[in-house]
N, C-alpha and C positions, 0 to 999 in steps of 0.2 A: 872810097874804099877805107875801111877801118881795120885796125889791128887789135885783136883781143887775145891776151894770153899767148902771144907768139904766133897766132893764126891770123892769116889775112882773110877777110871776109867782106863781101860787098853788102853794104847796108840794104840795098834794094832787094836782095835775096830774102830778107826777113818778110817783107810784105808779100813777095811772090809765094813763099811757102804758106803763109796764112791764107792768101786768096785761093791757092790750090787746095788746101785742106777744106776750106769752106765749100768750094765747088764740088769736091768729092763727096762731102757729107750731104750736100743738097741732093746729089744723085742717089744717095743711099739713106733715105729717112729711117730705115730699120736700124741704123747704126753700124759702125765698123770698129774693129779692134785697132789698136795702135799698129800692130804688125801688118794688118791689111792696108792701112793708110800708107805706111812706109813702103810696102811693096808697090802700091799704085804710084807713089812719087819717086820710087827708085832711090831712096835715101835710107840711112840707118834709123832704126826705131828711136834712138836717143835724140836724134834731130827732131823727129815728129813729137816726142814727149815735150820738148822745149816749147814748141808752138802750141801744143794742146793746152799746156798750163797757161800760156798767154791768153788763149781764147777763153779759158775758164775764168781767168781774172777779169776779162772784159765782159763777162756774163753772156757770152755768145754760145757757149757749149756746155754740155753736162756729160757726166760719165755714169754708167750703171755697171756694177759688178755682177757678172753672171759666171759663177764658178771661178776659175782662175783668170778669166778674161774680163777686161774693162771695155765696154762698148761706149763709143763716143757718138753723141747726137748733137745736132744743132738745137738750140732752144726753140720752142714753138713761137715765141714772140720774135719774129725775124725783122722787126723794124730797125734793129741795130745791125743786122747782118748785112755786110756789103753785097751789093748786087753783082 
């Protein structure tokens, strides 16, 4: 367990969220909005944004803006994507 900014958080939760987001996006190759991912995970959208940015930084995910919504997709080259 680690403490960040007065909040207690389990380090293992980080990988769990990333794995869950990847799994959800594999099931929805058409892409999902951050709100849709948050609803599926039953977490706040700000939590999802944190992990979406990590996945973008790892070059596993991309976003496409359609009107006011950003759709999240897994990159086509999924040799990096965890199984």
